[in-house]
NUVEX-215727 format. One line per 2 residues: their letters; for each residue x negated, y negated, z negated of C-alpha. Coordinates in pm, 1 decimal. Each point is the difference from the previous one (the first is absolute). Example, Ala and Ser with C-alpha at 12.3 -4.5 7.8 and 13.67 -1.06 7.14 Angstrom:
BEGIN
as = -1230.0:450.0:-780.0; -137.0:-344.0:66.0 $
***
This chain:
BEGIN
ms = -10500.8:-11300.2:-10990.8; 56.3:361.8:-70.7 $
ql = -327.4:188.6:9.2; -230.8:278.0:-132.5 $
yd = -181.0:-41.2:-325.3; -256.6:270.1:-53.0 $
gv = 189.9:213.5:240.6; 349.4:-50.1:-162.4 $
wr = 268.1:-199.4:191.4; 157.0:-292.7:-201.2 $
ds = 288.4:-192.8:140.2; 17.4:-383.6:-10.6 $
pp = 176.8:-263.2:188.7; -133.3:-80.7:347.7 $
aa = -306.3:-222.7:4.2; 22.5:-57.4:-371.0 $
ee = -368.2:53.6:-72.3; -90.0:-227.3:284.2 $
ig = 185.0:-320.7:-120.4; -203.0:-225.4:-222.6 $
kd = 108.8:-223.2:-286.5; 35.4:-288.7:254.5 $
ge = 258.7:199.5:186.6; -217.5:48.3:305.1 $
fr = -28.3:336.3:173.0; -362.3:126.1:50.7 $
ri = -37.3:329.6:194.1; -230.6:267.2:-145.6 $
es = -272.5:105.4:251.9; -7.8:341.5:136.0 $
pl = -258.0:206.1:-189.8; -56.9:290.4:242.4 $
rg = -234.0:-100.4:283.1; -154.6:300.3:178.6 $
wi = -81.3:-16.0:368.1; 47.7:224.1:286.8 $
ed = -291.9:11.5:241.1; -75.6:153.2:334.9 $
sp = -286.4:198.3:-140.9; -20.3:370.1:-97.6 $
da = -205.2:-94.1:-298.1; 243.8:-271.2:-137.6 $
ef = 186.2:59.5:-327.1; 311.6:-17.5:210.8 $
pa = -76.0:90.6:358.2; 247.6:-82.8:277.3 $
ea = 176.3:327.5:78.1; 333.0:61.5:176.2 $
gr = 255.3:146.9:-237.5; -195.8:-51.3:-319.6 $
yh = 159.3:-318.0:-130.0; 365.3:-79.2:-96.7 $
lf = 164.5:-331.9:-47.0; 265.2:-59.4:-276.4 $
va = 218.3:-317.4:76.1; 328.6:-161.6:-69.4 $
wv = 179.1:-157.0:284.5; 78.4:-307.8:-174.4 $
cp = -355.2:-88.3:-119.8; -189.7:-259.3:232.6 $
wa = -331.9:129.3:-116.1; 96.1:348.6:98.3 $
sr = 153.3:-127.4:319.4; -343.6:-131.6:100.5 $
ct = -123.0:358.4:1.4; 303.5:153.1:173.0 $
af = -31.6:-258.9:274.2; -379.0:68.6:58.8 $
rv = 76.1:376.4:-13.6; 219.1:-56.9:314.4 $
lk = -227.7:-272.8:153.1; -305.8:221.5:-19.3 $
gl = 158.4:332.0:98.1; -33.9:163.9:-318.9 $
dd = 338.4:164.4:-34.7; -147.7:352.0:46.0 $
vi = -314.7:-80.2:-192.1; 124.4:-125.1:-323.2 $
sl = 309.9:144.8:-141.9; 274.0:-200.9:-168.6 $
sa = 258.8:5.1:-276.6; 243.1:-283.0:-57.3 $
sh = 198.3:-87.7:-299.5; 351.0:-101.0:78.1 $
gv = 249.3:-201.0:-215.0; -53.4:-238.4:-287.9 $
ig = -295.1:31.2:-230.2; 114.7:148.6:-344.3 $
nq = -123.3:50.4:-344.8; -228.1:283.7:130.1 $
gw = -146.4:-222.1:259.1; -7.6:99.5:369.2 $
lf = 171.3:332.7:56.1; -79.5:241.6:285.8 $
qd = 331.8:212.2:64.4; -32.3:86.7:367.2 $
dt = -352.2:123.6:67.4; -337.6:23.1:-165.8 $
ie = -313.3:223.0:2.7; -167.6:257.2:-219.7 $
pf = -31.0:27.6:-287.1; 307.1:-228.0:-50.6 $
ev = 376.5:107.3:34.9; 286.8:-215.4:85.8 $
ph = 137.5:-176.9:-171.9; -310.6:-165.1:-178.8 $
pl = -90.2:-355.0:-108.2; -310.3:-151.5:135.5 $
yr = -166.6:3.0:-334.6; -37.5:364.1:33.0 $
vy = -260.5:-62.1:275.1; -203.4:-217.9:-248.1 $
qe = 21.4:264.1:-260.5; -129.5:262.3:239.9 $
hd = -280.5:-243.0:88.0; -91.9:-54.2:-366.2 $
as = 190.1:154.2:-291.4; -96.8:-299.5:-216.7 $
yt = 61.2:-274.4:256.3; 116.6:-338.9:-137.2 $
gk = 156.5:-238.1:243.4; 288.3:-52.4:248.4 $
at = 112.5:244.0:256.8; 25.4:-216.1:304.9 $
vp = 57.7:39.4:369.5; -183.2:39.4:223.5 $
tl = -194.8:292.9:-147.8; -242.1:181.8:232.3 $
wd = -63.6:366.3:-105.2; -274.4:234.7:86.8 $
kk = 155.7:355.1:38.6; -333.0:162.2:0.3 $
tg = -133.0:-139.8:-336.1; 338.1:-68.0:-172.2 $
ri = -97.1:-353.9:-59.6; 116.1:-353.1:81.1 $
vs = -210.5:-165.6:250.4; 136.8:-358.5:-37.1 $
ne = 315.9:-187.5:-102.3; -110.6:-320.1:143.2 $
sa = 190.2:-80.9:336.0; -267.4:-250.3:122.2 $
di = -267.1:275.5:-13.7; 218.3:271.6:140.4 $
ir = 88.1:-203.5:313.8; -362.1:-73.1:45.3 $
mm = -81.1:386.2:-18.2; 282.8:67.5:249.1 $
ns = -124.0:-262.5:229.6; -334.5:168.7:80.6 $
af = -57.7:321.5:-199.8; 185.1:229.8:216.8 $
dr = -69.6:-138.5:341.5; -226.2:283.1:111.2 $
it = 286.6:249.1:-91.3; 290.0:-189.6:164.9 $
gn = -181.3:-192.3:292.2; 204.1:-302.3:-118.9 $
rl = -258.9:-296.7:5.1; 235.8:-279.2:-41.0 $
df = -167.8:-219.4:-234.4; 200.2:-226.2:-254.8 $
yp = -312.7:-121.2:-170.9; -265.9:-86.4:273.9 $
ee = -329.9:-125.3:-144.7; 16.5:-329.7:194.4 $
lr = 332.2:-75.4:-148.8; -64.9:105.6:-351.5 $
ae = -63.2:-349.7:-160.7; 323.6:-132.1:163.4 $
it = 197.3:315.8:-116.1; -134.9:-39.8:-355.3 $
rw = 80.0:-368.1:2.9; 361.9:74.2:75.8 $
ne = 33.8:306.1:-232.8; -131.1:-223.6:-290.0 $
fi = 245.3:-278.0:93.9; 312.7:215.0:39.1 $
yp = -44.9:255.5:-275.4; 36.2:-241.1:-298.1 $
gl = 255.3:-235.6:164.1; 224.5:251.2:188.9 $
nn = -70.9:379.7:-52.2; -28.6:-38.7:-373.1 $
gv = 156.7:-335.5:-24.8; 339.2:142.2:55.4 $
yr = -42.2:233.8:-295.2; -145.3:-286.8:-214.3 $
ag = 332.3:-177.6:67.1; 223.6:302.4:-34.7 $
fa = -150.1:119.7:-328.3; -61.8:-347.4:-163.8 $
as = 123.3:-22.3:-345.9; 12.8:-382.3:-27.0 $
qe = 144.9:-281.3:230.5; -338.9:-156.8:31.4 $
ay = -170.6:322.4:114.1; 293.0:85.8:238.3 $
ek = -3.7:-336.9:168.6; -383.1:-26.5:24.7 $
aa = -8.7:351.8:174.6; 314.2:-62.3:220.2 $
rg = -132.0:-325.4:128.2; -334.6:158.9:64.5 $
vf = 174.3:250.0:212.4; 150.2:-249.0:230.2 $
et = -313.7:-206.7:27.6; -167.7:323.4:123.9 $
ld = 276.5:59.4:251.9; -9.0:-352.4:110.2 $
am = -367.8:24.0:69.8; 49.1:322.4:190.5 $
ed = 283.0:-150.5:218.2; -224.4:-289.0:94.6 $
hl = -295.6:239.6:98.1; 228.9:258.7:170.8 $
sq = 172.2:-280.2:209.7; -355.6:-45.0:171.5 $
sr = -158.7:344.4:-43.4; 149.3:332.8:100.7 $
yl = -152.4:181.4:-291.9; -151.2:-106.7:-328.7 $
ag = -367.7:57.2:99.8; 52.0:-125.4:349.3 $
ey = 63.1:198.3:320.6; -31.3:342.2:-145.6 $
lt = 248.1:168.7:-237.0; -183.3:96.0:-312.6 $
ea = 23.2:149.6:-356.8; 108.3:-363.8:-121.8 $
dw = 306.2:25.0:194.3; 112.5:326.7:-131.2 $
ra = -65.1:-102.3:-350.2; 217.5:-299.2:56.8 $
ft = 262.2:212.2:189.3; 101.3:216.2:-279.0 $
tl = 101.4:-294.5:-214.6; 164.6:-203.9:278.4 $
vr = 225.1:300.5:104.9; 131.8:32.0:-360.3 $
fd = 50.4:-365.9:-55.6; 346.2:-85.8:124.2 $
vg = 162.0:324.7:-129.4; -191.1:-2.9:-320.7 $
yh = -219.1:-265.3:-141.9; 226.7:-289.1:128.3 $
ga = 295.5:103.6:-214.6; -115.0:244.5:-265.0 $
fk = -325.2:-175.3:-85.1; 144.3:-355.7:51.4 $
cn = -234.9:-98.2:259.9; 284.7:-175.1:172.0 $
lr = -110.3:-340.1:124.6; -14.5:146.8:357.3 $
ri = 40.1:327.2:174.5; -259.8:144.9:257.8 $
ed = 266.2:-36.3:242.3; -5.2:-373.6:-47.4 $
yp = -362.1:-8.7:113.2; -16.4:12.5:400.7 $
al = -355.8:110.1:15.9; 4.3:247.4:-298.2 $
sn = 317.1:157.4:100.4; -119.0:63.9:355.6 $
yl = -339.4:128.7:-122.3; 187.3:243.0:-255.7 $
re = 208.2:131.0:298.7; -313.4:68.1:203.2 $
ly = -170.1:187.7:-273.9; 316.6:205.8:-92.1 $
qw = 33.4:90.3:381.2; -352.2:137.9:19.2 $
pg = 34.6:374.5:96.7; 81.3:214.7:-322.4 $
va = 8.5:-269.7:-241.5; 366.8:-43.5:-35.8 $
qt = 39.8:369.8:-137.9; -208.4:-106.8:-299.7 $
vk = 249.0:-280.8:-90.8; 313.5:106.0:-192.2 $
me = 188.8:-322.0:-27.0; 316.8:106.9:-211.4 $
en = -245.4:191.8:-231.6; -211.3:-320.1:-62.3 $
kr = 319.7:-206.2:-73.7; 127.4:253.1:-243.9 $
ny = -325.2:38.8:-186.3; -77.3:-374.0:-37.6 $
ya = 354.6:-76.4:-135.1; -9.5:305.9:-229.5 $
lt = -313.3:-169.0:-173.7; 183.6:-319.4:-69.5 $
dr = 371.8:76.0:-22.8; 104.7:188.8:-321.5 $
nh = 314.5:114.5:170.8; -197.5:155.8:283.0 $
ly = 200.9:-169.5:270.0; -160.5:-128.9:311.4 $
pi = 162.3:-211.0:280.1; 118.8:107.7:334.5 $
gp = -212.4:-255.5:169.7; -172.7:-159.6:154.3 $
ev = 2.0:182.4:326.6; -346.0:15.9:160.2 $
dl = -77.1:108.7:354.2; -361.0:11.1:81.2 $
tt = 52.9:178.8:324.6; 104.2:-310.7:207.7 $
ph = -270.0:-140.6:237.4; -276.7:-232.2:-138.0 $
dr = -188.3:-278.1:175.0; -357.1:76.4:-108.7 $
ak = -118.0:71.1:354.8; 0.1:-376.8:58.6 $
lp = -324.6:-17.2:-197.4; -331.8:142.3:98.0 $
gk = -81.4:334.4:-152.0; -168.0:323.9:87.9 $
gv = 182.7:249.9:-221.4; -243.7:224.5:-204.0 $
me = -378.5:21.4:30.3; -144.0:342.4:67.6 $
ra = -312.3:119.3:-174.1; -275.3:90.6:227.5 $
v = -77.3:378.4:20.3 $
***
């Protein structure tokens, strides 16, 4: 993929460096893994207005963070810039708004150059930036949502806990099951460079979805009666599936709409207060087809309406657990 080499941007085909000789796509791990803590002595202490989040609406990893930003009441605590449109040869481009010392328009890789003038690596979203030190805190979404879940509770008073201690083993079990089979599985199918690699990945996607459907027909949420991080990590892939992965990435055995439990579960999560505003359905569709269609055409369908009533209240569930004061 296009990336920085010793601080210099070089353009290459999307995902090219992550595809092996066997044709399989293997995602490169995020290298920047700092941590925000609720301590004045921390390297990155929790402070309102100090941190800024760079995202692209299409990206499911970034979407985890925009969802948590809403769920945890962090809209006024962590500022946000979003890249619109299709990713180009300069990577993600911020044309509408940004923060100092950057000026619009600017590609995301400028943030990485500011962090380290000799940086080597991809410029990916989400990127969490520390305005005070002029450094990137993290570009790993799994870490960022954990920070958002608890680090700012004292500031916001929002104690909703999507990673409660007593459910962590079950949350981890689901995360470790869903990530390779679904979250990353759709990309392994979509970016595969051989028929064998594609079929292996695509069939794995539907094995994962089938297992989720079976579980969610009996359980309201993945970890049981409480809505947790595992559900939101699954949500950002599910909400893009029918408009993007099903067609553009050839994950087309079934749609999410064809699964009774999964489709209702998806509606419930989409209808959670504030979450719908983080989902840009047409932009998702346009970007995924741009990655796979050399003519940059994308289909007029399918029509997806996630605002219709769901039936999840028929199952026992207690919503979100709150952290004790």
